[in-house]
C-alpha positions as a printed Julia matrix, in Angstrom:
80×3 Matrix{Float64}:
 -57.59  24.06   -8.77
 -54.07  25.1    -7.41
 -54.31  28.61   -7.24
 -50.3   29.65   -7.21
 -49.83  33.18   -7.56
 -52.94  35.98   -8.31
 -51.39  39.67   -9.87
 -52.78  42.52  -11.52
 -51.52  43.59  -15.13
 -52.17  46.4   -16.73
 -51.86  45.77  -20.92
 -52.52  43.24  -23.28
 -53.29  40.0   -22.48
 -53.9   36.24  -24.36
 -55.92  33.4   -21.74
 -55.29  29.89  -23.94
 -57.65  27.11  -22.26
 -56.3   24.42  -23.15
 -60.23  21.72  -23.83
 -61.17  20.41  -20.65
 -60.09  23.45  -18.77
 -56.99  21.6   -17.24
 -54.51  23.98  -18.1
 -54.78  27.89  -18.94
 -51.98  29.84  -20.1
 -51.23  33.24  -20.27
 -48.98  35.44  -21.77
 -48.7   39.31  -21.52
 -47.55  41.69  -24.35
 -46.74  44.75  -25.64
 -47.83  45.83  -29.1
 -50.15  44.63  -31.12
 -49.79  41.08  -32.57
 -52.24  39.33  -30.5
 -51.43  35.56  -32.8
 -47.19  35.65  -31.22
 -49.56  35.84  -27.9
 -51.5   33.07  -28.93
 -48.23  31.14  -30.44
 -46.61  31.15  -26.68
 -49.3   31.18  -24.37
 -49.94  27.71  -26.43
 -46.21  26.52  -26.35
 -46.5   27.29  -22.4
 -49.25  24.91  -21.89
 -48.52  22.44  -23.66
 -44.82  22.22  -22.03
 -46.74  22.22  -18.9
 -43.51  24.53  -16.57
 -43.31  23.03  -13.32
 -40.9   26.72  -12.69
 -42.18  29.9   -13.4
 -38.53  31.47  -13.42
 -34.85  30.16  -13.22
 -34.41  31.21   -9.72
 -37.69  28.85   -8.72
 -35.65  25.99   -9.7
 -34.28  24.34   -6.69
 -30.2   23.65   -7.15
 -30.9   19.62   -6.6
 -32.84  19.78  -10.09
 -30.74  21.59  -11.36
 -27.49  19.25  -10.94
 -29.53  16.26  -11.44
 -30.36  17.24  -15.43
 -26.65  18.3   -15.18
 -25.63  15.02  -14.81
 -28.96  13.43  -17.11
 -27.6   15.68  -20.29
 -24.25  14.46  -19.44
 -25.3   11.17  -19.72
 -26.65  11.49  -22.55
 -23.47  13.41  -24.32
 -21.94  10.06  -23.01
 -23.94   7.72  -25.27
 -24.35  10.44  -28.47
 -21.17   9.33  -29.89
 -19.71  12.95  -30.53
 -16.3   14.15  -29.04
 -15.56  15.35  -25.95
C-alpha cells in the first residue's frame, strides 16, 4: 500500500473502492449531487492517473507526450 498524501477536509466526499480494493478514488464536492461525485471518482479510478495536478508532471514527460501527439497527427492524413 502506498499512501501519497494524508489530508483532512470538511464537506461532502465520495469514496469509490474498486473491487479488490487495489484502486481507490476520492471526490470532494459541494452541493448535494453525490451521483456526479460517484461518476467522477469512478472515471478517475479507471484512468489511473500518475499525477494529481498539471504542476506535478515533469517537463520531460510533457515533451515526450507532445512528440507522440505530433506523430499521431502526421499519420492522421489531416492538413497541417
